TISEMI-441791 format. One record per atom (N, C-alpha, C, O): x, y, z. Coordinates in steps of 0.05 Angstrom, whole numbers, plus 5000, padded with zeros to 4 digits. Example, Ala and Ser with C-alpha at 12.3 -4.5 7.8 and 13.67 -1.06 7.14 Angstrom:
526448865156524649105156526449345156528549345169525749555142527349795143525850015157526850235161
***
This chain:
642757404953642557224967644557254992646757354992643257155013644957185043645656955059644656725055646957005074647956815102646856875127647757095135645156765144645156885172646656695191645756485197649556795202650456645219648956615250648156825259648556425262646956395283648856385307651156305307647556475327649056495354649556265372649456035362650256305398651156115416648755875422649255655432646255965414643855795423642455755393640255855388644255565370642955565350640155545346638955705331638955345360636155325363634555545367632555575353635355695386633655895391633656155373631656295369636156215361636456415345634556305316632756455307635056085306633956025285630956115290629956305277629555945311626756065316626456335317624456415306628056525329627756825331627956895300626157035292629856805283630156905251627256845240626057035230626556665241623256565229621656755243620556945232621656715265618856935281619457245273617457395274622057355265622757595257621657615230620357805222622257435217621357425185617757525187616657745184616957265193613757365198613157625211611257745203614657705232613857955245613958185224612158365223616058175208616258425192615658405165616158565147614158125166612858155133614958035113614057965091617857985118619657945101619157685084618057485095619857675061619057435040622257365036624157505029622157045045625156925042624656685024622456595017626956615017626756345000628956175011631156265004629155915029631355925043632355665024631155465018635155745015636555485002637455295011637155075001638755335032640355085047640655245078640855485084640454985096640755125124642654905138642754685127644254965164645354775177645154875204643855085209646454715222645954755259646555105260645255245275648055195247649655485249649655715229650955925232647955655206647455845194645455745174645255505170643955915162641955885139642456095111642256335115643056025091642456115066640156165049639055965040639156395043636256445042636356745017638356885014634556765008633856964988632057144995629757075001632657404996630457605010631557865000633857914993629957975000629858364991632558435008633958275020632758685006634758875016633558945050634959015069631658905051629958965075630758845106630558935129631858635093633258485117635958575132636658525155637258715113640058855121639059085136640359115157636959265131635859495142634359375175634359525195633459145177632759085195634258835219633158705237636758835211638058565225638958615253639358455271639158945254639759005280637858985302638359055325634758845290633458815309633158545320631358505336634858355312635858115315637858075345639858205351636757875360638457845383639957565386640957495407639957435367641157265368642957105346643956875348643057285328644357205299647257385307647257605318648957275300651857365293652357605272653057845276651957495255652557605230650457575200649057365198650357755183649057775162651157745139653157895141651157595122653557545099652057585067650457435057652857775057651857725035653657575011655957615003651157355002653457224982653457284957651657374943656057214951657157324924657257154901657357234878657356844910657656704887657956344908657756294932658456194890659155894903661655764887662055764863662955674906665555484895667655674887667155874872670055614897672055814900672655984880674256164886671655974855671956184836670756464843671556664832668556474862667356634870669356834886668757074889671656724896673756904907673557164890673457374902673557164860673757354840672857534846674057754845670057484855668457714861668257874882666658064884669657814895669957964929671058264920672358294900670358464937670758704938673358824950673358854975675858904934677859014950677659074973675559184982679958994990679859165017682559175029683558955029683859355038686759325046686759185070688959185081685059085081685158965104683158745110680858815116683758485110681458315108682258055125684457955130679657985131679457665149678357475138676857535119678457245143677057025130675756855154676756805176673456805146671456615165670556435152669456485131670856155162669955905152668555755171669255675194665855715154663655485171663455235161663855205137663055085173662854785161665354625162665354385160667354765165670754555166671854765186671455005186673454615201675554735220678354645205679454435211679454815186682454675172683954925172683655115156685554915193688155135191689355215163689555455156690154985147691254995121689955125107690955335097686855015100684255115086684555405088684955545068684455505115683955815127687055945109686956095090688555895116690855995109691355985075692656165065690555825062690355795035688456035025689156225011685655975036683856175025684156465020683256585001686256605050687056825054689356875031689257075017691256685029693256755014692156764976693356844956689656654979689156654950687356904946687056944922686157054961684557244966686857544958686657714941688857494978690757674981692457674950692957894940693357404935693957434906692357574893693357754879689657554893687757654873687557904874687058034853687858014896687758384907690058474900690158724903692158374891694958454892695058654865696858824862692458614845692458724823691558994827691959154809690059064852688659324858690159394883689159584895692159304892694059454916694259224933693358994931695759344950696859154977694559124991692659284988694558915006692558785024693858645038695758505030692858645069694258515083691358305100688958365104692858055106691257845113691057875138693357845146689157945164688957945187687857665199685657555195689757585215689557245223690057165247692157045253687857245269689057105300689156825294688156695276690756765317691356535318688856315330687656355350688556125316686755895327684055955325682355825338683056195309680156255307679256245275680156425261677956085264676556045242674956245232675356365211672256285254670856465244671356725266671756685290671156955255672157185259669257295274667157355264670257305305667957425326668357725314670357825304664957865321664158085319665958285335666258515327667058195357668458405373671358445363672658645369672258255347675458345334674458495317675058725319672858435295671958645274671858925281672859115269670258935306668759215321671059335332671359575327673059195348674059345368676759455354677259695350678259275349680959375334681359435307683359555299679259345290679659335259677059395246676059245228675659625254673359705240673259715215671159715202675559725206675359765176676659475160677859485138676359275172676858975166674358885148672158925158674458765124672458635110672858405121675158335126670558235128670257955133669357785108667057785102671057635095670657475072669357205094670257135115667257105080666156825096665256575069663956585048666856375082666656105061664455905077664955785098662755905067660355695084660855395067660455375042661655205080661854885067659554755074658954635095658454785054654554595057654354405035656354285028652354365026651954135002653754364975654454244955654354594976656454814959657854904980657554905004659554994963661155224981660255554973660255654951659555644997658555944990660656125000662356095017660256324985662456494991661056814990659556924974661956865009660457195011662357405031664757385036660757575038662357795054660557885071658357955063661357895099659658015121659258305112661058445104656058405115656058665118654058735142653158965142653258595161652258655180652858515206652458275204653558585228654258415249653158575275653158815278652258385294651158465319653358615337655758545340652158805345654358965359654958925389653959095405656858675400656958635426657258825446656758785470658259065434658859255455656259465463656059575485654859485445651659595448650759415469649959515490650859165466649058925482650359005514649059065534652258985512653958995536653259315552652659315575653359565536652859735543649959775552649859935571647859685544644959655556645059495581643359525598646759345583646359155608648359265636647459305658651459305626652859375648653359625652654259685674652959835634653360125639650660285658650760475674648760165651646060255667646260325692647160155707645560585704646360655729645060475751646260465773642360305745642360095768642659815756641859715736644359725777644859405767643359205785642859255808642458955771641458765790642858465773641358315761645058425773646558255757644857985761643357885744645357875788643957555787641057565780640057355775639557765779637057775767636157845745633957785738637858005728637058145700636957895679638257695682635257945660635557815640637057885622636558125618639357795602640657895583639258035567637057975560641258355554639058485540638258315503636358345487640858145502640957935481638157835480636557885462637557685500635057525504631957675504629957595493632357895519630658055516629358135479627158165469631658145472630858255438629957975427628157975411630957765433630257485423627057445429625257395413627057465459623857455464621957645451619857565441622457905451619758045432620257995401618558085386621757895395621657785367619757505360618357455340620057355386619157125384615657175387614256995379614457435398612257475399610957475372608657405369612457565350611657605321609257815310607857805290609458025334608058215339609458505335611058585351608658655314610258875302609859115314611459305313607559115327607259435338605259355359604659115363603959585374602759555393603259575423605459665429601359515444601659445469603659275481603059035477605659325492607359075502607759115536607859345546607858915549607558905578609358695586609358475574611458775610612458655621612058655650613158835663610458455661609658495685611158475715610458555737613958335705615558185721618458355717620658265721617658665706619758855692622858935715624759065708622558825741625758855757626459175747624959365751628959175736629859475734629759525703630859725694628559365686627159455663628859365638628959495618629959145641631359075616629958985592630959005570627458875596625358785573623859025564623159055541623259235586621959455578623959635558623159705535626259685569627759815555628259705521628659855502628059385520627959365485625259465480625359595459623259475488620759545480620859815468619859875446622460005487622660255478624660285450624160435432626660135451628660135430627360065404628360135382625259935409623159805380621759955376620559895355620660245389619260365385616160255393614360365381615560095408613459975418612060105444613460195462609160115446608360235471608660095493607059925500610860165505611559995534610560045558610160275565610159875570608859815591610359595617610659355611611059655640612259505658611259525689609859705698611959355701610559245729611859115741612858915732612259205769614059025795612159075810610759275811612258815826611458845859613159015880612159125899615759025873617759165891618459475883619659525862617759605895617859895887620059985883620260185869622659865895625259995892626259785868628659775868625059635850625859565828624959775807626359865789622459825813620460055791622560305794623560405774623060395817624960645819627260615805628260815794628660335803630960355788630460285761632260335745627860155752627560225722626760445710627060475686625760615725625460895719628861025718629561125697630161025732632761165729633960995708635661135697633860735696635160635678634160715652635560735632630960765653630160785629630161175618629561275596630861275639631861565643634461595620634561715598636361445636639161375625638861295590640661365574636661145580636760995561635761165545636661155522633861365548632961555531635161795524635061935503636961825544638862055533641461915524643062065512642161615529643861485515643461405480645261405462641261355478640061195451638661365441638261285418637361625446636461835439633661685429632861675406632361575450629361405453627461635457627361775478625861665435622961855441621461785456620661975469620261505464617661395472618661405505621061385512616761415522616961335547615161115554613161075540615860955579614360775587612260865611612261075624610560645613609160685629609060475654608160245650609860535678611360385698609460385722608860595733608560165729607060205756608259875776608959645769607960035804608459765823605559655828603559765836606059375820603959275818604458955821606458855812602458825832602558505836601758365812599558445804603058165796602758095771600457955771599457885749599357905799596757695799593957815796591857695795594458145796592258315799592958525780593558755786592658415754593658695733591558865725591659095718589058675729586958945723586959115736586359325725587559115761587559375784589559595779589559785794591259575760593259685752593859835724595260015717592059645709591759705679589459705664588259495658588659975656586059925633586659845608584959755593588959885600589559815572589459475570589959275584588559525547588959155534591559145519592059325503593858905524596058895513595558665486594058475484597258755469597958565445599758395450599758205434601658405470603258185481604258275512604358495521605058015525606958035546609257885545609057645539611357975548613957885544615557925572616358135582615757665584617057685617618257435627617357215623620657505644621357295655621357365695622857505708618957175702618757275735620657115744622657015734619257105779621056995794621456745786619456605781623956625782624656345783625356105805625855865801625256245828625456135853628156145866629756285854628656085879631156125898633456065879632855925860636056145881637856045866638555795881638355775905639555575861640555325871643355205877645055155859643755175903646855055909648354815897650754755895646154705891647254445875644554315855642154385859645454145836643454025816642053805829642953605840638853905824636953785846636453455833637453415811634953255846634653005839631953105820631253335819630852935808628352965796625953015809624253165802626052835834623252885854623653125863621453235866625853305869626353605880625253785857623853985859626153685837625553925816622253925802621054105790621353595809618553655804617253795835615453965832618053745857616853975879617054265876615254425881619554335866620054605861618454765838617955005840617754615818616254625792613354665804612154865796612254505821609654515827609354695848606954775849610454765862611255015884610255285867608055385871611955355849612355515828609255595818607955795822608655385806605955355793604255455799602555555783603955465833601155575840600955835840598855945844603455965836603556245833603656315803602156485795605156215788604356285755601356175752600056325738599855975761597156015747595756225755593956285739596056395778594456615788595856795762594156905747598156825757599357035741597757035716596857245707597356775702596356735677593756745682592556805661592356705700589256825708589457085705587657185692590957225713591257555715591657605686590457805677593357445668593757565638591357545618591157655596589657365631586757415615584957605618582957615605585557775637584558105644585058305622583458445610588158305619589158435607589758435574589758645560590058185565590958125545588458175522586158165530588958225498587458215474587057895465588857725465584157845455584357645441586857545424588357725415587357325420589857175401592757355402594357355384593057545437595257695447596957475444596357245439599657575449601457325451602857365476603057595485604157135490605457165519607657025504607256865486610357105517612756995519613556925543612357085557614456805555614456705589616356485591616156265579618556585611620356385623619256245647618656325669619056035639618855805666621055675671622855655654621255575693624355525703623955175696621955045704625955065681627054825679629054745703629454905721630154495702632654415720633854215705632954035691637454325710638954125704639153905728640253995748638353705728638353485741641553385750643553425735641653245777644453125783645752915764648152905760643752745753644852585724645152705698644952575677645652995699645853105672642953185658642753385643641153045664638553065644637253355659637653445681635753425637634353705643631253615643630053515624630253685667627353685678625753955666626554185670623353895649621854125639619254015643618453825630617954135659614754105664612854145648612454375639611353965642608554025625606454115636605253975652605554335633602954545640600654495627600054635607599254335634596554285621594754465631592754435618594454595645593354785660593355025644591455175647595555095624594655415609592755355592591255525583592555045583590455025558587555085577585655215568587754995600584555105611584355395618582255505625586655525616586455785627586055975598585756215598586255795571585855895546588156005531587956185515590955855538593255905527594255735511594655525524594955715485595455545474598355505468599255685455599855315474602855385474603955325446603955085441604755485426606155555402608555355400608855205381609955375421613355315412614555345443613455505459616655205450618455165471621355185465622455035448622555365478625855335476627455355499626555515516630155205507631255245528633055485521633455535498634255635539636655775538637855755567636655795588640455675563642355595591645455595582646155575558646555605599650055605604650155285613648155155618652455205614653554935618653154935655652254755670654155205663654655235690651355275705651155265730649255315690646755335706645855115717646554895707644555125735642554955746639654955742638254755744638655245737635955285731635955375706637055585701634955235686634755275660632655475654630955525671632755605631630455815617629455615601630855495585626655565606624655425593622155685578620155785590623055735551621655995544619855825528620555675510617155865537614655865523613456085510613256315520612356005484610956235471608556165468608155955456606356335477603156235474602056395459603356575449599756365455596956525443595456505461595356295475593456785468591656735491588856685467588856865450587456545465584756515452582856645460580856675446583056735483580556915493578656755501576456845510
***
């Protein structure tokens, strides 16, 4: 039995996990779920594939439930405690002391306890204390006890982002989100295209997952940067495959590619950066202007997608002056043969333009 600890956008992380399960043909049985964790039964295959998830923080092996399960934990000279479902400093200290007392019979043990942190971030475990065992207590309908066995490596994701030779900070999608979007396709292998590839963040994720990677952009400078970054990726991450990159207008894809694609994963141009939060009227006007462009892009997608091919596409939504979010309904997608399967938002509090991620199926 396992627990998955979801990331900073729990709804998107949860959606990615279920898409990931279907994508890799995993059989799971969900026992209990909350807004930031899922308890489930599955085969060990989930451990081997965990690194393919972008939105999860930890994979925990559940050893038992209720406090007696503490006795089942494996001895470690250095350990820490993460609790979910409660924020109680006294409880946190009590659990650490209890584990230390149980371990006393096997040898000395030190309880690693940073101040005011009830759930250990993977940065702390990886950076200074790689040998630390993270014992996890999840307070749901039952108390679930376990040990963290896999964590998302934030340093690897950071390397994929800021250590590349060519940077485009304002316009580049985070590698974490690129990984999530690839999983949302639910397609395990085949030809994948990013027609707004920029300096190659999504294309690099295609390659890391062993997919047939294609990318295009209307800006020759961006394509040059993407080629430099993918050359770096091949060396740093021992990637064997190469990507096919083209300078191409996303509205004219059939002129550039003879290949039929299983999936398109992309974040297009979302409009000019905003200096203030717009009114609803201003948001509607901006969305309508961009939709004239997006309509032509999706019309072009029809020429290069296989029947039942998937599209994961970021549309802009807007955080308004009154704090609400405006998300446009796009009925024209259905007219072009695209069925909207799901929609998710991804943004931070400071953002004025919100990522409105659509998962679509091309009916052909």
